[in-house]
All heavy atoms as a GROMACS GRO file, in nm:
protein
  645
    1MET      N    1   1.552   1.453   8.836
    1MET     CA    2   1.658   1.426   8.741
    1MET      C    3   1.706   1.558   8.680
    1MET      O    4   1.631   1.650   8.659
    1MET     CB    5   1.605   1.340   8.629
    1MET     CG    6   1.588   1.196   8.666
    1MET     SD    7   1.569   1.097   8.517
    1MET     CE    8   1.404   1.039   8.540
    2PHE      N    9   1.833   1.566   8.652
    2PHE     CA   10   1.892   1.681   8.594
    2PHE      C   11   1.949   1.646   8.457
    2PHE      O   12   1.991   1.533   8.433
    2PHE     CB   13   2.002   1.736   8.684
    2PHE     CG   14   1.951   1.779   8.818
    2PHE    CD1   15   1.961   1.700   8.930
    2PHE    CD2   16   1.890   1.905   8.831
    2PHE    CE1   17   1.910   1.741   9.054
    2PHE    CE2   18   1.839   1.947   8.954
    2PHE     CZ   19   1.849   1.867   9.064
    3PRO      N   20   1.957   1.744   8.366
    3PRO     CA   21   2.009   1.716   8.236
    3PRO      C   22   2.157   1.676   8.243
    3PRO      O   23   2.228   1.715   8.337
    3PRO     CB   24   1.994   1.847   8.158
    3PRO     CG   25   1.960   1.951   8.261
    3PRO     CD   26   1.912   1.881   8.384
    4ILE      N   27   2.200   1.602   8.148
    4ILE     CA   28   2.336   1.552   8.145
    4ILE      C   29   2.420   1.648   8.063
    4ILE      O   30   2.384   1.689   7.952
    4ILE     CB   31   2.340   1.409   8.083
    4ILE    CG1   32   2.257   1.316   8.172
    4ILE    CG2   33   2.479   1.360   8.068
    4ILE    CD1   34   2.223   1.185   8.108
    5HIS      N   35   2.535   1.686   8.115
    5HIS     CA   36   2.623   1.781   8.046
    5HIS      C   37   2.767   1.734   8.054
    5HIS      O   38   2.799   1.640   8.130
    5HIS     CB   39   2.614   1.921   8.112
    5HIS     CG   40   2.482   1.987   8.101
    5HIS    ND1   41   2.432   2.032   7.981
    5HIS    CD2   42   2.387   2.013   8.195
    5HIS    CE1   43   2.313   2.086   8.001
    5HIS    NE2   44   2.283   2.074   8.132
    6GLY      N   45   2.851   1.799   7.983
    6GLY     CA   46   2.997   1.784   7.995
    6GLY      C   47   3.046   1.643   7.964
    6GLY      O   48   3.005   1.577   7.867
    7GLU      N   49   3.137   1.595   8.047
    7GLU     CA   50   3.203   1.465   8.026
    7GLU      C   51   3.106   1.351   8.022
    7GLU      O   52   3.118   1.261   7.940
    7GLU     CB   53   3.311   1.445   8.134
    7GLU     CG   54   3.395   1.322   8.109
    7GLU     CD   55   3.506   1.306   8.214
    7GLU    OE1   56   3.555   1.408   8.265
    7GLU    OE2   57   3.539   1.189   8.242
    8GLN      N   58   3.006   1.353   8.111
    8GLN     CA   59   2.906   1.243   8.112
    8GLN      C   60   2.831   1.242   7.981
    8GLN      O   61   2.809   1.132   7.923
    8GLN     CB   62   2.808   1.260   8.232
    8GLN     CG   63   2.701   1.157   8.234
    8GLN     CD   64   2.752   1.015   8.259
    8GLN    OE1   65   2.853   0.995   8.326
    8GLN    NE2   66   2.683   0.918   8.206
    9GLN      N   67   2.792   1.357   7.930
    9GLN     CA   68   2.719   1.360   7.803
    9GLN      C   69   2.808   1.312   7.689
    9GLN      O   70   2.762   1.236   7.602
    9GLN     CB   71   2.670   1.500   7.774
    9GLN     CG   72   2.583   1.507   7.647
    9GLN     CD   73   2.531   1.646   7.616
    9GLN    OE1   74   2.602   1.744   7.640
    9GLN    NE2   75   2.413   1.654   7.564
   10ASN      N   76   2.933   1.353   7.690
   10ASN     CA   77   3.027   1.307   7.584
   10ASN      C   78   3.044   1.156   7.589
   10ASN      O   79   3.047   1.093   7.480
   10ASN     CB   80   3.164   1.376   7.599
   10ASN     CG   81   3.156   1.524   7.566
   10ASN    OD1   82   3.071   1.566   7.488
   10ASN    ND2   83   3.245   1.602   7.621
   11LYS      N   84   3.050   1.096   7.707
   11LYS     CA   85   3.059   0.948   7.717
   11LYS      C   86   2.935   0.882   7.660
   11LYS      O   87   2.942   0.779   7.593
   11LYS     CB   88   3.082   0.907   7.863
   11LYS     CG   89   3.218   0.936   7.915
   11LYS     CD   90   3.231   0.890   8.060
   11LYS     CE   91   3.369   0.925   8.116
   11LYS     NZ   92   3.380   0.884   8.256
   12GLU      N   93   2.817   0.941   7.692
   12GLU     CA   94   2.693   0.885   7.638
   12GLU      C   95   2.683   0.899   7.488
   12GLU      O   96   2.635   0.806   7.420
   12GLU     CB   97   2.572   0.949   7.710
   12GLU     CG   98   2.562   0.905   7.854
   12GLU     CD   99   2.434   0.952   7.922
   12GLU    OE1  100   2.341   0.996   7.850
   12GLU    OE2  101   2.428   0.944   8.045
   13ILE      N  102   2.726   1.013   7.437
   13ILE     CA  103   2.720   1.037   7.293
   13ILE      C  104   2.802   0.931   7.218
   13ILE      O  105   2.762   0.886   7.111
   13ILE     CB  106   2.769   1.181   7.261
   13ILE    CG1  107   2.666   1.282   7.310
   13ILE    CG2  108   2.795   1.196   7.110
   13ILE    CD1  109   2.712   1.427   7.305
   14GLU      N  110   2.913   0.891   7.275
   14GLU     CA  111   2.997   0.788   7.213
   14GLU      C  112   2.926   0.653   7.198
   14GLU      O  113   2.964   0.570   7.116
   14GLU     CB  114   3.125   0.767   7.294
   14GLU     CG  115   3.221   0.886   7.286
   14GLU     CD  116   3.339   0.872   7.376
   14GLU    OE1  117   3.361   0.762   7.431
   14GLU    OE2  118   3.415   0.971   7.391
   15THR      N  119   2.818   0.632   7.278
   15THR     CA  120   2.750   0.505   7.272
   15THR      C  121   2.624   0.509   7.180
   15THR      O  122   2.553   0.410   7.170
   15THR     CB  123   2.706   0.456   7.411
   15THR    OG1  124   2.604   0.544   7.461
   15THR    CG2  125   2.823   0.454   7.508
   16ILE      N  126   2.599   0.624   7.118
   16ILE     CA  127   2.482   0.637   7.031
   16ILE      C  128   2.501   0.551   6.907
   16ILE      O  129   2.606   0.558   6.838
   16ILE     CB  130   2.458   0.780   6.992
   16ILE    CG1  131   2.416   0.863   7.116
   16ILE    CG2  132   2.349   0.793   6.884
   16ILE    CD1  133   2.401   1.011   7.090
   17LYS      N  134   2.404   0.462   6.882
   17LYS     CA  135   2.405   0.380   6.763
   17LYS      C  136   2.261   0.342   6.733
   17LYS      O  137   2.174   0.358   6.816
   17LYS     CB  138   2.490   0.257   6.785
   17LYS     CG  139   2.447   0.170   6.906
   17LYS     CD  140   2.546   0.060   6.932
   17LYS     CE  141   2.517  -0.004   7.067
   17LYS     NZ  142   2.631  -0.081   7.114
   18PRO      N  143   2.235   0.292   6.614
   18PRO     CA  144   2.100   0.248   6.580
   18PRO      C  145   2.050   0.141   6.678
   18PRO      O  146   2.127   0.052   6.715
   18PRO     CB  147   2.110   0.195   6.438
   18PRO     CG  148   2.234   0.255   6.380
   18PRO     CD  149   2.328   0.273   6.501
   19ARG      N  150   1.924   0.150   6.716
   19ARG     CA  151   1.864   0.047   6.804
   19ARG      C  152   1.740  -0.003   6.736
   19ARG      O  153   1.675   0.070   6.660
   19ARG     CB  154   1.823   0.110   6.937
   19ARG     CG  155   1.932   0.187   7.011
   19ARG     CD  156   2.038   0.098   7.065
   19ARG     NE  157   2.143   0.178   7.129
   19ARG     CZ  158   2.231   0.128   7.216
   19ARG    NH1  159   2.223   0.003   7.248
   19ARG    NH2  160   2.322   0.208   7.266
   20THR      N  161   1.704  -0.125   6.760
   20THR     CA  162   1.584  -0.184   6.704
   20THR      C  163   1.490  -0.215   6.820
   20THR      O  164   1.524  -0.294   6.909
   20THR     CB  165   1.614  -0.309   6.622
   20THR    OG1  166   1.706  -0.275   6.520
   20THR    CG2  167   1.488  -0.367   6.565
   21LEU      N  168   1.371  -0.154   6.816
   21LEU     CA  169   1.266  -0.181   6.915
   21LEU      C  170   1.144  -0.224   6.839
   21LEU      O  171   1.114  -0.173   6.730
   21LEU     CB  172   1.234  -0.055   6.993
   21LEU     CG  173   1.353   0.013   7.065
   21LEU    CD1  174   1.308   0.149   7.118
   21LEU    CD2  175   1.400  -0.074   7.176
   22GLU      N  176   1.069  -0.318   6.896
   22GLU     CA  177   0.947  -0.363   6.829
   22GLU      C  178   0.828  -0.299   6.907
   22GLU      O  179   0.819  -0.315   7.027
   22GLU     CB  180   0.936  -0.516   6.836
   22GLU     CG  181   0.817  -0.568   6.759
   22GLU     CD  182   0.816  -0.717   6.750
   22GLU    OE1  183   0.923  -0.776   6.714
   22GLU    OE2  184   0.711  -0.777   6.780
   23ILE      N  185   0.741  -0.233   6.831
   23ILE     CA  186   0.625  -0.173   6.889
   23ILE      C  187   0.503  -0.220   6.814
   23ILE      O  188   0.498  -0.216   6.692
   23ILE     CB  189   0.632  -0.018   6.878
   23ILE    CG1  190   0.759   0.037   6.943
   23ILE    CG2  191   0.509   0.046   6.943
   23ILE    CD1  192   0.782   0.181   6.918
   24LYS      N  193   0.406  -0.270   6.887
   24LYS     CA  194   0.280  -0.316   6.824
   24LYS      C  195   0.186  -0.199   6.819
   24LYS      O  196   0.144  -0.146   6.922
   24LYS     CB  197   0.222  -0.432   6.901
   24LYS     CG  198   0.311  -0.556   6.894
   24LYS     CD  199   0.245  -0.673   6.968
   24LYS     CE  200   0.335  -0.791   6.953
   24LYS     NZ  201   0.274  -0.911   7.013
   25LEU      N  202   0.149  -0.157   6.696
   25LEU     CA  203   0.056  -0.047   6.673
   25LEU      C  204  -0.038  -0.085   6.562
   25LEU      O  205  -0.003  -0.162   6.475
   25LEU     CB  206   0.134   0.078   6.628
   25LEU     CG  207   0.234   0.139   6.724
   25LEU    CD1  208   0.317   0.246   6.655
   25LEU    CD2  209   0.166   0.195   6.846
   26SER      N  210  -0.155  -0.023   6.563
   26SER     CA  211  -0.251  -0.043   6.455
   26SER      C  212  -0.199   0.029   6.333
   26SER      O  213  -0.116   0.124   6.343
   26SER     CB  214  -0.389   0.010   6.491
   26SER     OG  215  -0.385   0.150   6.502
   27ASP      N  216  -0.245  -0.007   6.216
   27ASP     CA  217  -0.210   0.061   6.091
   27ASP      C  218  -0.250   0.207   6.102
   27ASP      O  219  -0.175   0.297   6.058
   27ASP     CB  220  -0.278  -0.002   5.971
   27ASP     CG  221  -0.226  -0.139   5.939
   27ASP    OD1  222  -0.117  -0.176   5.987
   27ASP    OD2  223  -0.292  -0.210   5.860
   28ALA      N  224  -0.366   0.236   6.163
   28ALA     CA  225  -0.416   0.373   6.176
   28ALA      C  226  -0.322   0.455   6.264
   28ALA      O  227  -0.293   0.569   6.235
   28ALA     CB  228  -0.561   0.376   6.230
   29ASP      N  229  -0.277   0.397   6.373
   29ASP     CA  230  -0.185   0.473   6.464
   29ASP      C  231  -0.048   0.498   6.397
   29ASP      O  232   0.011   0.602   6.417
   29ASP     CB  233  -0.166   0.396   6.594
   29ASP     CG  234  -0.286   0.409   6.690
   29ASP    OD1  235  -0.373   0.496   6.662
   29ASP    OD2  236  -0.290   0.336   6.791
   30VAL      N  237  -0.002   0.403   6.317
   30VAL     CA  238   0.123   0.424   6.248
   30VAL      C  239   0.107   0.540   6.151
   30VAL      O  240   0.194   0.631   6.143
   30VAL     CB  241   0.168   0.297   6.170
   30VAL    CG1  242   0.283   0.325   6.075
   30VAL    CG2  243   0.207   0.187   6.266
   31LYS      N  244  -0.006   0.548   6.082
   31LYS     CA  245  -0.030   0.658   5.988
   31LYS      C  246  -0.040   0.789   6.063
   31LYS      O  247   0.020   0.888   6.021
   31LYS     CB  248  -0.161   0.632   5.914
   31LYS     CG  249  -0.193   0.736   5.810
   31LYS     CD  250  -0.322   0.709   5.736
   31LYS     CE  251  -0.350   0.821   5.639
   31LYS     NZ  252  -0.484   0.827   5.593
   32ARG      N  253  -0.111   0.792   6.175
   32ARG     CA  254  -0.125   0.914   6.252
   32ARG      C  255   0.009   0.963   6.305
   32ARG      O  256   0.039   1.084   6.304
   32ARG     CB  257  -0.221   0.895   6.372
   32ARG     CG  258  -0.364   0.875   6.329
   32ARG     CD  259  -0.453   0.849   6.454
   32ARG     NE  260  -0.583   0.807   6.416
   32ARG     CZ  261  -0.636   0.687   6.445
   32ARG    NH1  262  -0.568   0.601   6.517
   32ARG    NH2  263  -0.756   0.659   6.403
   33LEU      N  264   0.091   0.869   6.352
   33LEU     CA  265   0.221   0.904   6.403
   33LEU      C  266   0.309   0.961   6.294
   33LEU      O  267   0.378   1.064   6.311
   33LEU     CB  268   0.289   0.782   6.468
   33LEU     CG  269   0.421   0.799   6.533
   33LEU    CD1  270   0.418   0.905   6.640
   33LEU    CD2  271   0.471   0.665   6.589
   34ALA      N  272   0.309   0.897   6.177
   34ALA     CA  273   0.389   0.947   6.062
   34ALA      C  274   0.342   1.085   6.021
   34ALA      O  275   0.422   1.173   5.987
   34ALA     CB  276   0.379   0.848   5.950
   35GLU      N  277   0.208   1.106   6.021
   35GLU     CA  278   0.155   1.240   5.980
   35GLU      C  279   0.191   1.344   6.082
   35GLU      O  280   0.226   1.457   6.044
   35GLU     CB  281   0.003   1.228   5.966
   35GLU     CG  282  -0.042   1.150   5.844
   35GLU     CD  283  -0.190   1.125   5.837
   35GLU    OE1  284  -0.260   1.145   5.941
   35GLU    OE2  285  -0.236   1.080   5.732
   36LYS      N  286   0.185   1.312   6.211
   36LYS     CA  287   0.220   1.411   6.313
   36LYS      C  288   0.367   1.450   6.303
   36LYS      O  289   0.405   1.569   6.304
   36LYS     CB  290   0.190   1.360   6.454
   36LYS     CG  291   0.233   1.460   6.561
   36LYS     CD  292   0.164   1.455   6.690
   36LYS     CE  293   0.022   1.473   6.700
   36LYS     NZ  294  -0.025   1.610   6.725
   37ALA      N  295   0.455   1.350   6.289
   37ALA     CA  296   0.598   1.374   6.278
   37ALA      C  297   0.628   1.454   6.148
   37ALA      O  298   0.696   1.556   6.152
   37ALA     CB  299   0.676   1.243   6.278
   38GLY      N  300   0.572   1.404   6.037
   38GLY     CA  301   0.594   1.468   5.908
   38GLY      C  302   0.547   1.612   5.900
   38GLY      O  303   0.608   1.693   5.834
   39ALA      N  304   0.437   1.641   5.968
   39ALA     CA  305   0.380   1.778   5.967
   39ALA      C  306   0.479   1.880   6.025
   39ALA      O  307   0.468   1.997   6.002
   39ALA     CB  308   0.251   1.781   6.042
   40HIS      N  309   0.577   1.828   6.100
   40HIS     CA  310   0.675   1.917   6.162
   40HIS      C  311   0.816   1.889   6.111
   40HIS      O  312   0.914   1.926   6.178
   40HIS     CB  313   0.668   1.905   6.314
   40HIS     CG  314   0.534   1.947   6.368
   40HIS    ND1  315   0.499   2.080   6.386
   40HIS    CD2  316   0.424   1.875   6.400
   40HIS    CE1  317   0.375   2.086   6.430
   40HIS    NE2  318   0.326   1.964   6.436
   41GLY      N  319   0.822   1.817   6.000
   41GLY     CA  320   0.954   1.792   5.939
   41GLY      C  321   1.040   1.692   6.009
   41GLY      O  322   1.163   1.693   5.998
   42LEU      N  323   0.977   1.605   6.085
   42LEU     CA  324   1.049   1.500   6.157
   42LEU      C  325   1.020   1.362   6.102
   42LEU      O  326   0.910   1.340   6.053
   42LEU     CB  327   1.009   1.503   6.305
   42LEU     CG  328   1.040   1.626   6.388
   42LEU    CD1  329   0.968   1.621   6.520
   42LEU    CD2  330   1.187   1.646   6.406
   43SER      N  331   1.111   1.270   6.123
   43SER     CA  332   1.080   1.129   6.100
   43SER      C  333   1.017   1.079   6.230
   43SER      O  334   1.032   1.141   6.339
   43SER     CB  335   1.206   1.050   6.066
   43SER     OG  336   1.292   1.045   6.180
   44VAL      N  337   0.954   0.963   6.220
   44VAL     CA  338   0.897   0.903   6.343
   44VAL      C  339   1.010   0.875   6.439
   44VAL      O  340   0.999   0.900   6.560
   44VAL     CB  341   0.820   0.774   6.308
   44VAL    CG1  342   0.780   0.697   6.434
   44VAL    CG2  343   0.694   0.810   6.230
   45ALA      N  344   1.124   0.829   6.391
   45ALA     CA  345   1.237   0.798   6.478
   45ALA      C  346   1.286   0.921   6.551
   45ALA      O  347   1.318   0.918   6.672
   45ALA     CB  348   1.351   0.736   6.399
   46GLU      N  349   1.294   1.034   6.480
   46GLU     CA  350   1.338   1.159   6.545
   46GLU      C  351   1.239   1.205   6.651
   46GLU      O  352   1.281   1.248   6.758
   46GLU     CB  353   1.352   1.271   6.439
   46GLU     CG  354   1.468   1.249   6.344
   46GLU     CD  355   1.467   1.343   6.225
   46GLU    OE1  356   1.359   1.374   6.172
   46GLU    OE2  357   1.576   1.386   6.187
   47LEU      N  358   1.108   1.193   6.623
   47LEU     CA  359   1.008   1.231   6.720
   47LEU      C  360   1.020   1.144   6.844
   47LEU      O  361   1.018   1.198   6.958
   47LEU     CB  362   0.868   1.218   6.658
   47LEU     CG  363   0.750   1.245   6.749
   47LEU    CD1  364   0.750   1.389   6.803
   47LEU    CD2  365   0.621   1.217   6.677
   48LEU      N  366   1.027   1.013   6.827
   48LEU     CA  367   1.036   0.923   6.943
   48LEU      C  368   1.165   0.947   7.022
   48LEU      O  369   1.165   0.944   7.143
   48LEU     CB  370   1.024   0.781   6.898
   48LEU     CG  371   0.885   0.744   6.841
   48LEU    CD1  372   0.888   0.600   6.789
   48LEU    CD2  373   0.776   0.761   6.943
   49LYS      N  374   1.276   0.966   6.949
   49LYS     CA  375   1.403   0.992   7.016
   49LYS      C  376   1.393   1.115   7.106
   49LYS      O  377   1.442   1.118   7.222
   49LYS     CB  378   1.514   1.005   6.912
   49LYS     CG  379   1.651   1.035   6.971
   49LYS     CD  380   1.760   1.040   6.866
   49LYS     CE  381   1.745   1.164   6.781
   49LYS     NZ  382   1.861   1.184   6.692
   50ALA      N  383   1.330   1.222   7.053
   50ALA     CA  384   1.320   1.347   7.131
   50ALA      C  385   1.232   1.327   7.254
   50ALA      O  386   1.267   1.371   7.361
   50ALA     CB  387   1.262   1.456   7.043
   51PHE      N  388   1.121   1.254   7.238
   51PHE     CA  389   1.030   1.233   7.351
   51PHE      C  390   1.100   1.144   7.457
   51PHE      O  391   1.094   1.177   7.577
   51PHE     CB  392   0.898   1.167   7.306
   51PHE     CG  393   0.807   1.143   7.423
   51PHE    CD1  394   0.740   1.245   7.483
   51PHE    CD2  395   0.790   1.014   7.473
   51PHE    CE1  396   0.658   1.224   7.595
   51PHE    CE2  397   0.709   0.991   7.583
   51PHE     CZ  398   0.642   1.094   7.643
   52ILE      N  399   1.163   1.041   7.412
   52ILE     CA  400   1.234   0.952   7.506
   52ILE      C  401   1.343   1.028   7.580
   52ILE      O  402   1.356   1.014   7.704
   52ILE     CB  403   1.291   0.829   7.433
   52ILE    CG1  404   1.177   0.738   7.387
   52ILE    CG2  405   1.393   0.752   7.524
   52ILE    CD1  406   1.216   0.633   7.287
   53GLY      N  407   1.417   1.114   7.510
   53GLY     CA  408   1.521   1.195   7.577
   53GLY      C  409   1.466   1.278   7.689
   53GLY      O  410   1.522   1.292   7.796
   54ASP      N  411   1.347   1.338   7.664
   54ASP     CA  412   1.283   1.418   7.768
   54ASP      C  413   1.228   1.331   7.879
   54ASP      O  414   1.241   1.365   7.998
   54ASP     CB  415   1.169   1.504   7.709
   54ASP     CG  416   1.221   1.614   7.619
   54ASP    OD1  417   1.337   1.662   7.642
   54ASP    OD2  418   1.152   1.652   7.523
   55LEU      N  419   1.170   1.219   7.845
   55LEU     CA  420   1.107   1.128   7.948
   55LEU      C  421   1.212   1.079   8.046
   55LEU      O  422   1.185   1.068   8.166
   55LEU     CB  423   1.034   1.015   7.877
   55LEU     CG  424   0.966   0.914   7.970
   55LEU    CD1  425   0.852   0.982   8.048
   55LEU    CD2  426   0.913   0.796   7.887
   56VAL      N  427   1.330   1.044   7.996
   56VAL     CA  428   1.434   0.981   8.085
   56VAL      C  429   1.542   1.079   8.122
   56VAL      O  430   1.644   1.040   8.180
   56VAL     CB  431   1.491   0.855   8.020
   56VAL    CG1  432   1.382   0.752   7.994
   56VAL    CG2  433   1.569   0.883   7.895
   57CYS      N  434   1.522   1.209   8.087
   57CYS     CA  435   1.627   1.309   8.114
   57CYS      C  436   1.760   1.259   8.050
   57CYS      O  437   1.859   1.245   8.118
   57CYS     CB  438   1.641   1.338   8.262
   57CYS     SG  439   1.730   1.490   8.296
   58GLY      N  440   1.749   1.228   7.922
   58GLY     CA  441   1.856   1.160   7.854
   58GLY      C  442   1.970   1.240   7.805
   58GLY      O  443   1.988   1.356   7.843
   59THR      N  444   2.048   1.174   7.718
   59THR     CA  445   2.170   1.235   7.664
   59THR      C  446   2.135   1.367   7.600
   59THR      O  447   2.213   1.466   7.614
   59THR     CB  448   2.230   1.142   7.560
   59THR    OG1  449   2.254   1.014   7.621
   59THR    CG2  450   2.360   1.193   7.506
   60TYR      N  451   2.025   1.375   7.529
   60TYR     CA  452   1.978   1.500   7.473
   60TYR      C  453   1.837   1.526   7.526
   60TYR      O  454   1.756   1.434   7.536
   60TYR     CB  455   1.971   1.492   7.319
   60TYR     CG  456   2.103   1.483   7.254
   60TYR    CD1  457   2.142   1.366   7.192
   60TYR    CD2  458   2.193   1.588   7.254
   60TYR    CE1  459   2.265   1.355   7.131
   60TYR    CE2  460   2.315   1.581   7.195
   60TYR     CZ  461   2.352   1.464   7.133
   60TYR     OH  462   2.475   1.455   7.072
   61SER      N  463   1.807   1.650   7.559
   61SER     CA  464   1.676   1.690   7.610
   61SER      C  465   1.638   1.821   7.544
   61SER      O  466   1.725   1.899   7.507
   61SER     CB  467   1.678   1.705   7.762
   61SER     OG  468   1.560   1.761   7.808
   62ASN      N  469   1.507   1.842   7.531
   62ASN     CA  470   1.460   1.964   7.468
   62ASN      C  471   1.440   2.079   7.566
   62ASN      O  472   1.401   2.188   7.531
   62ASN     CB  473   1.330   1.935   7.391
   62ASN     CG  474   1.356   1.848   7.276
   62ASN    OD1  475   1.427   1.880   7.182
   62ASN    ND2  476   1.304   1.725   7.282
   63GLY      N  477   1.462   2.054   7.692
   63GLY     CA  478   1.453   2.159   7.793
   63GLY      C  479   1.376   2.115   7.915
   63GLY      O  480   1.319   2.010   7.922
   64SER      N  481   1.380   2.202   8.015
   64SER     CA  482   1.324   2.165   8.147
   64SER      C  483   1.171   2.150   8.140
   64SER      O  484   1.115   2.060   8.203
   64SER     CB  485   1.361   2.267   8.254
   64SER     OG  486   1.317   2.395   8.215
   65ASP      N  487   1.101   2.238   8.065
   65ASP     CA  488   0.958   2.223   8.055
   65ASP      C  489   0.920   2.094   7.987
   65ASP      O  490   0.826   2.024   8.026
   65ASP     CB  491   0.899   2.340   7.977
   65ASP     CG  492   0.891   2.467   8.055
   65ASP    OD1  493   0.921   2.466   8.175
   65ASP    OD2  494   0.860   2.572   7.995
   66GLU      N  495   0.995   2.057   7.883
   66GLU     CA  496   0.964   1.934   7.811
   66GLU      C  497   0.985   1.811   7.900
   66GLU      O  498   0.906   1.719   7.898
   66GLU     CB  499   1.051   1.926   7.684
   66GLU     CG  500   1.012   2.022   7.576
   66GLU     CD  501   1.056   2.166   7.602
   66GLU    OE1  502   1.130   2.194   7.700
   66GLU    OE2  503   1.014   2.255   7.525
   67ARG      N  504   1.091   1.813   7.983
   67ARG     CA  505   1.115   1.705   8.078
   67ARG      C  506   1.000   1.698   8.178
   67ARG      O  507   0.953   1.589   8.211
   67ARG     CB  508   1.250   1.722   8.148
   67ARG     CG  509   1.368   1.699   8.052
   67ARG     CD  510   1.501   1.695   8.128
   67ARG     NE  511   1.528   1.818   8.205
   67ARG     CZ  512   1.589   1.927   8.155
   67ARG    NH1  513   1.625   1.928   8.031
   67ARG    NH2  514   1.610   2.031   8.232
   68MET      N  515   0.958   1.811   8.226
   68MET     CA  516   0.850   1.818   8.324
   68MET      C  517   0.723   1.759   8.268
   68MET      O  518   0.655   1.676   8.329
   68MET     CB  519   0.827   1.962   8.371
   68MET     CG  520   0.712   1.977   8.469
   68MET     SD  521   0.672   2.150   8.508
   68MET     CE  522   0.607   2.207   8.352
   69TYR      N  523   0.687   1.799   8.145
   69TYR     CA  524   0.560   1.755   8.086
   69TYR      C  525   0.568   1.604   8.050
   69TYR      O  526   0.468   1.533   8.065
   69TYR     CB  527   0.523   1.837   7.963
   69TYR     CG  528   0.473   1.974   8.002
   69TYR    CD1  529   0.536   2.090   7.954
   69TYR    CD2  530   0.366   1.989   8.089
   69TYR    CE1  531   0.487   2.216   7.990
   69TYR    CE2  532   0.319   2.113   8.128
   69TYR     CZ  533   0.378   2.226   8.076
   69TYR     OH  534   0.333   2.350   8.112
   70ALA      N  535   0.685   1.557   8.009
   70ALA     CA  536   0.697   1.414   7.979
   70ALA      C  537   0.681   1.335   8.109
   70ALA      O  538   0.613   1.232   8.108
   70ALA     CB  539   0.830   1.385   7.916
   71GLU      N  540   0.738   1.386   8.217
   71GLU     CA  541   0.721   1.315   8.347
   71GLU      C  542   0.578   1.321   8.397
   71GLU      O  543   0.526   1.222   8.444
   71GLU     CB  544   0.817   1.382   8.451
   71GLU     CG  545   0.811   1.315   8.587
   71GLU     CD  546   0.857   1.172   8.590
   71GLU    OE1  547   0.934   1.130   8.504
   71GLU    OE2  548   0.816   1.097   8.683
   72GLN      N  549   0.511   1.435   8.379
   72GLN     CA  550   0.369   1.441   8.416
   72GLN      C  551   0.284   1.348   8.331
   72GLN      O  552   0.198   1.280   8.386
   72GLN     CB  553   0.318   1.586   8.397
   72GLN     CG  554   0.367   1.679   8.503
   72GLN     CD  555   0.320   1.822   8.481
   72GLN    OE1  556   0.245   1.852   8.388
   72GLN    NE2  557   0.365   1.913   8.570
   73TRP      N  558   0.314   1.337   8.206
   73TRP     CA  559   0.240   1.241   8.119
   73TRP      C  560   0.259   1.100   8.174
   73TRP      O  561   0.164   1.027   8.186
   73TRP     CB  562   0.290   1.252   7.973
   73TRP     CG  563   0.241   1.144   7.890
   73TRP    CD1  564   0.120   1.139   7.825
   73TRP    CD2  565   0.307   1.022   7.859
   73TRP    NE1  566   0.108   1.020   7.754
   73TRP    CE2  567   0.222   0.944   7.773
   73TRP    CE3  568   0.430   0.966   7.894
   73TRP    CZ2  569   0.255   0.820   7.722
   73TRP    CZ3  570   0.464   0.844   7.844
   73TRP    CH2  571   0.379   0.772   7.759
   74PHE      N  572   0.381   1.064   8.201
   74PHE     CA  573   0.411   0.928   8.250
   74PHE      C  574   0.340   0.903   8.382
   74PHE      O  575   0.282   0.793   8.400
   74PHE     CB  576   0.563   0.912   8.267
   74PHE     CG  577   0.603   0.774   8.306
   74PHE    CD1  578   0.617   0.675   8.209
   74PHE    CD2  579   0.626   0.739   8.438
   74PHE    CE1  580   0.651   0.548   8.242
   74PHE    CE2  581   0.664   0.612   8.470
   74PHE     CZ  582   0.674   0.514   8.374
   75GLU      N  583   0.345   0.996   8.473
   75GLU     CA  584   0.282   0.977   8.604
   75GLU      C  585   0.132   0.969   8.593
   75GLU      O  586   0.063   0.899   8.674
   75GLU     CB  587   0.321   1.090   8.702
   75GLU     CG  588   0.469   1.080   8.742
   75GLU     CD  589   0.505   0.955   8.815
   75GLU    OE1  590   0.421   0.899   8.889
   75GLU    OE2  591   0.619   0.905   8.788
   76ARG      N  592   0.069   1.039   8.499
   76ARG     CA  593  -0.076   1.036   8.481
   76ARG      C  594  -0.125   0.907   8.417
   76ARG      O  595  -0.244   0.874   8.429
   76ARG     CB  596  -0.124   1.158   8.403
   76ARG     CG  597  -0.110   1.288   8.484
   76ARG     CD  598  -0.157   1.406   8.402
   76ARG     NE  599  -0.298   1.389   8.359
   76ARG     CZ  600  -0.403   1.438   8.424
   76ARG    NH1  601  -0.383   1.508   8.535
   76ARG    NH2  602  -0.524   1.422   8.382
   77CYS      N  603  -0.039   0.841   8.343
   77CYS     CA  604  -0.081   0.715   8.276
   77CYS      C  605  -0.079   0.604   8.381
   77CYS      O  606  -0.010   0.611   8.482
   77CYS     CB  607   0.017   0.681   8.164
   77CYS     SG  608   0.008   0.798   8.025
   78TRP      N  609  -0.155   0.501   8.353
   78TRP     CA  610  -0.169   0.391   8.451
   78TRP      C  611  -0.035   0.328   8.485
   78TRP      O  612  -0.013   0.280   8.592
   78TRP     CB  613  -0.266   0.289   8.399
   78TRP     CG  614  -0.222   0.218   8.275
   78TRP    CD1  615  -0.250   0.253   8.146
   78TRP    CD2  616  -0.141   0.103   8.263
   78TRP    NE1  617  -0.191   0.170   8.058
   78TRP    CE2  618  -0.123   0.074   8.128
   78TRP    CE3  619  -0.082   0.019   8.359
   78TRP    CZ2  620  -0.051  -0.036   8.081
   78TRP    CZ3  621  -0.009  -0.094   8.314
   78TRP    CH2  622   0.005  -0.117   8.176
   79PHE      N  623   0.062   0.322   8.391
   79PHE     CA  624   0.188   0.259   8.420
   79PHE      C  625   0.280   0.342   8.506
   79PHE      O  626   0.382   0.293   8.555
   79PHE     CB  627   0.261   0.216   8.292
   79PHE     CG  628   0.259   0.315   8.181
   79PHE    CD1  629   0.344   0.426   8.179
   79PHE    CD2  630   0.171   0.301   8.076
   79PHE    CE1  631   0.340   0.518   8.079
   79PHE    CE2  632   0.168   0.393   7.973
   79PHE     CZ  633   0.253   0.500   7.974
   80GLY      N  634   0.246   0.468   8.530
   80GLY     CA  635   0.325   0.551   8.620
   80GLY      C  636   0.289   0.538   8.764
   80GLY      O  637   0.352   0.591   8.854
   81MET      N  638   0.180   0.464   8.789
   81MET     CA  639   0.129   0.454   8.926
   81MET      C  640   0.180   0.328   8.993
   81MET      O  641   0.198   0.229   8.935
   81MET     CB  642  -0.024   0.454   8.926
   81MET     CG  643  -0.079   0.582   8.872
   81MET     SD  644  -0.256   0.583   8.872
   81MET     CE  645  -0.287   0.738   8.796
   0.00000   0.00000   0.00000
């Protein structure tokens, strides 16, 4: 996958809107996630948005290394096999 640029990226940006996803997590994991995001000045939503962008080579990506590591993480997990 290659990063999205130019006209394609502009078209995708036009479709950005709030989304609601339901995730089942323990109270402890919610706390850990909030602490990890907050320690770096991010909201949980911002952290997840950035990771998802790298994982799917999305509208916004943090760079080629980040995309590579997100893909490696996915492939190493049982659902990537």
